[in-house]
C-alpha positions in Angstrom: 99.4 26.6 36.3 97.1 28.1 34.0 94.2 26.7 35.8 95.5 28.2 39.0 95.8 31.2 37.4 92.3 31.3 35.7 90.8 30.7 39.4 92.9 33.2 41.1 91.9 35.7 38.4 88.2 34.7 38.8 88.5 34.9 42.7 89.9 38.5 42.4 87.1 39.5 39.9 84.6 38.2 42.5 86.2 40.2 45.1 86.5 43.3 43.3 82.4 43.1 42.4 81.7 42.4 46.0 84.0 45.4 47.2 82.3 47.8 44.8 79.0 46.6 46.3 79.8 47.3 49.7 81.2 50.5 48.7 78.1 51.4 47.4 75.8 49.9 50.1 74.1 52.9 51.2 73.0 53.5 47.8 71.8 50.0 47.2 69.9 49.9 50.5 68.3 53.4 49.2 66.8 52.2 46.0 65.6 49.2 47.9 63.8 50.8 50.7 62.3 53.2 47.8 60.9 50.2 45.8 59.8 48.5 49.3 57.8 51.8 50.2 56.4 52.4 46.7 55.3 49.0 46.0 54.0 48.8 49.8 52.1 51.7 49.5 50.6 50.9 46.0 49.6 47.5 47.0 47.9 48.5 50.4 46.0 52.1 49.4 46.3 52.2 45.4 45.8 48.5 44.2 42.4 47.0 45.1 42.1 43.5 46.2 40.0 41.0 43.9 37.5 38.5 44.8 36.7 35.5 42.9 33.3 33.4 42.7 33.3 30.4 40.8 30.0 28.1 39.9 29.8 25.3 38.0 26.9 24.2 35.1 26.3 21.1 33.6 24.9 21.0 30.3 23.3 17.5 29.2 21.4 18.3 25.8 19.7 15.2 24.5 19.6 14.5 20.4 15.8 14.9 20.7 13.1 16.4 22.9 9.5 15.6 23.1 7.8 18.7 23.0 3.6 19.4 22.9 3.8 19.7 19.5 5.9 16.4 18.8 9.6 15.4 19.0 12.0 18.1 18.1 16.1 17.6 17.4 18.4 19.4 19.6 21.1 20.7 18.0 24.9 19.2 19.3 27.2 21.8 20.2 30.8 21.2 21.3 31.7 22.4 24.8 33.9 25.5 23.5 30.6 26.9 22.3 28.7 26.9 25.6 31.9 28.4 27.2 32.2 31.0 24.6 28.5 32.0 24.9 29.2 32.9 28.4 30.5 36.4 27.1 28.1 36.6 24.2 27.0 40.2 24.0 23.5 39.3 24.7 24.3 37.5 27.8 26.7 40.4 28.9 23.9 43.0 28.1 21.4 40.9 30.2 23.6 40.5 33.0 24.2 44.2 33.3 20.2 44.3 33.2 19.6 42.0 36.0 22.3 44.1 38.4 19.9 46.5 38.0 22.2 49.5 38.7 23.8 47.8 41.9 27.0 47.8 40.2 28.6 50.5 37.9 30.4 48.1 35.0 30.7 48.4 31.6 30.0 45.5 29.0 33.9 45.5 28.3 34.8 45.3 31.8 32.3 42.7 32.6 33.8 40.6 29.7 37.1 41.1 31.0 36.1 39.9 34.7 34.4 36.7 33.3 36.6 33.2 32.4 34.9 30.0 31.5 36.3 26.7 30.7 34.4 23.3 29.5 35.0 19.8 30.1 33.2 16.6 28.3 32.5 13.8 30.6 30.2 10.9 29.9 28.5 12.3 27.5 27.7 16.0 29.4 29.6 18.9 29.4 30.7 20.5 32.6 31.1 24.3 32.5 33.5 26.3 35.1 32.6 29.9 35.3 34.7 32.6 37.5 34.0 36.1 38.2 36.5 38.5 39.4 35.2 41.8 41.2 36.9 44.6 43.5 34.7 43.3 46.2 33.0 40.0 47.4 29.6 41.2 47.0 29.9 42.4 43.9 31.7 39.1 42.9 28.6 37.3 44.1 26.0 39.6 42.8 27.5 39.4 39.5 27.8 35.7 39.2 24.3 35.3 40.2 23.1 37.7 37.6 25.3 36.0 35.0 24.1 32.4 35.9 20.1 34.0 35.2 21.0 35.7 32.0 23.2 32.5 30.8 20.5 29.9 31.4 18.1 32.3 30.1 20.3 32.7 26.6 20.6 28.9 26.2 17.1 28.4 26.7 15.9 30.9 23.7 18.6 29.8 21.5 17.4 25.9 22.0 13.7 27.0 21.8 14.5 29.1 18.5 15.9 26.0 16.7 12.8 23.9 18.1 10.4 26.3 17.1 11.7 26.7 13.5 11.5 22.9 13.4 8.2 22.8 13.9 7.2 25.7 11.6 8.9 24.1 8.8 6.9 20.7 9.6 3.5 23.0 9.9 4.0 24.7 6.7 5.1 21.7 4.8 1.7 19.9 6.1 -0.2 23.0 5.3 0.9 22.9 1.6 0.2 19.4 1.1 -2.8 19.2 3.0 -4.2 22.2 1.2 -3.5 20.5 -2.1 -5.0 17.4 -1.1 -8.1 19.0 0.1 -8.6 20.8 -3.4 -7.8 17.6 -5.5 -10.7 15.9 -3.1 -13.1 18.9 -3.4 -12.8 18.8 -7.1 -13.2 15.0 -7.5 -16.4 15.3 -5.1 -17.9 18.1 -7.4 -17.5 15.6 -10.2 -19.1 13.0 -8.3 -21.7 15.0 -7.4 -22.3 15.9 -11.3 -22.5 12.9 -12.1 -25.0 11.2 -9.3 -27.4 14.2 -10.4 -27.6 12.7 -14.1 -27.5 9.0 -12.9 -31.2 7.3 -12.3 -31.5 5.9 -8.9 -34.2 3.4 -9.6 -34.9 1.5 -12.7 -38.9 1.9 -12.9 -40.7 -1.1 -14.8 -44.3 -0.8 -16.0 -46.7 -3.8 -14.5 -45.6 -6.8 -15.8 -48.3 -9.4 -15.9 -48.0 -12.5 -16.7 -49.7 -15.8 -15.7 -47.7 -18.2 -13.9 -48.6 -21.5 -15.1 -51.2 -23.5 -13.6 -52.2 -20.3 -11.2 -54.4 -17.1 -12.0 -51.8 -15.0 -10.3 -49.7 -11.8 -11.5 -46.4 -10.6 -10.3 -44.9 -6.8 -10.6 -41.3 -5.8 -10.5 -40.8 -2.1 -9.3 -38.1 0.4 -8.1 -35.1 -1.7 -8.4 -32.0 0.3 -7.4 -29.3 1.2 -9.8 -25.6 -0.3 -8.4 -24.1 2.7 -10.3 -25.7 5.3 -8.3 -25.1 3.1 -5.3 -21.4 3.3 -5.8 -21.5 7.1 -6.6 -23.2 7.6 -3.4 -20.7 5.6 -1.4 -17.8 7.5 -3.2 -19.3 10.8 -2.1 -20.0 9.8 1.5 -15.8 8.8 1.5 -14.6 11.9 0.2 -16.7 14.3 2.2 -15.5 12.4 5.2 -11.9 12.6 3.7 -12.6 16.7 3.2 -14.0 16.8 6.9 -10.7 14.9 8.4 -8.4 17.5 6.3 -10.2 20.5 7.3 -10.0 19.5 10.8 -6.2 18.8 10.4 -5.7 22.0 8.7 -7.6 24.0 11.4 -5.6 22.0 14.0 -2.3 22.8 12.0 -3.0 26.4 11.5 -3.8 26.6 15.3 0.0 25.4 16.1 1.3 27.5 13.2 -0.1 30.5 15.1 1.2 29.6 18.2 5.0 28.8 17.0 4.8 32.2 14.9 3.8 33.7 17.9 6.7 32.0 20.0 9.2 33.2 17.2 8.2 36.6 17.4 8.9 36.4 21.1 12.2 35.1 20.7 13.0 37.7 17.9 12.0 40.5 20.7 14.6 38.7 23.2 17.4 38.9 20.7 16.2 42.6 20.0 17.0 43.4 23.8 13.3 43.3 25.2 12.4 41.2 28.5 10.1 38.7 27.1 9.0 35.1 28.3 8.1 32.2 25.8 5.2 30.2 27.7 4.9 27.6 27.5 8.5 27.0 25.9 8.9 23.8 23.5 11.9 22.8 25.7 12.1 23.3 29.3 15.9 24.1 29.4 16.0 23.5 33.1 15.7 19.7 32.4 18.8 20.0 30.9 21.0 22.6 32.2 21.6 22.8 35.7 23.4 24.1 38.5 25.8 21.7 40.4 28.2 24.3 42.2 26.2 27.4 43.6 28.2 30.8 43.5 29.4 31.5 47.0 30.4 34.8 48.6 34.4 34.6 48.8 35.8 35.1 52.4 39.3 35.9 51.0 40.5 38.0 48.2 42.2 36.0 45.4 45.2 39.1 45.0 47.0 40.8 44.6 49.3 39.8 47.6 50.7 43.1 49.1 53.5 40.8 51.1 54.3 39.5 47.9 54.3 42.5 45.9 56.6 44.1 48.8 59.0 41.2 48.6 59.2 41.3 44.7 59.8 45.4 45.0 62.5 44.9 47.4 64.1 42.4 45.2 63.7 44.6 42.1 65.2 47.4 44.3 68.1 45.3 45.1 69.1 44.2 41.6 68.6 47.9 40.3 70.8 49.1 43.1 73.6 46.6 42.3 73.3 47.4 38.5 73.9 51.1 39.3 76.7 50.4 41.6 78.4 48.0 39.0 77.6 50.9 36.3 79.1 53.6 38.5 82.3 51.3 38.8 82.7 51.0 34.9 82.1 54.6 34.3 85.0 55.5 36.8 87.4 53.0 35.1 86.5 54.2 31.6 87.1 57.8 32.7 90.8 56.9 34.0 
């Protein structure tokens, strides 16, 4: 019996709500129409369509690269580093520069229009970059400029590390070889001083003597001093070693100057200058390459005007019903 009464009450309550809604149908329909018109006009005239351009970059860095100056280690970064590097301040600034005033966009707006994610497969990183813009042409132009600036930035980052490694080796060699050269020059000076005080030959007076049974004589003269010979050989060896070290130091100094010049160019890049390191220690194009070209989008990615209109209508319906029920409750409480 109680269950029947409960079901009856629920049915009665539902019927009352339905009657209240129908009683205010004009109000509800009006609110729905207003919301549809507002969202429709906004979708078609106020909200700009958005276009997405996607590209994929593969990064396959080796642990070591063989440069013109010898092997250099390559710093191994995690995939997150490469995706975060896409919106690095330097990359963003250089992207805007490469757009060459074709698109009026601020650094913050450009950062917000870019999304990047990375996945690691078979030892290499695949970077997916998406650029969102209000026109298809802008989306493509930004993607192309971003790709160029990004590859350039990775190149400078990797080459900076490589140049620093070679600079360290050159500086260490210069110190070691200069010390060895100084020691050899001192030793050479001592040997030359010794040889200047050492008699080269043993000079004997004419020795005359009769060989038994003959009337012949024999003479011993200009016998070479073995100490002198040893000193002479030692001096030649030291001079050869000194000359070899001087050649090494000279070649090392040349490399040192080239590496220093390269690092200065890289510093200019980080200061905002347009520079090029030629030749680079690491040709970044060998390890970072585009596998999916950015293509001009043919369709906009959103917002969808029809979906916005439907959403607006649904919002208006819910709001209209809510107002209708609120009016009913207000009347009930007034009684």
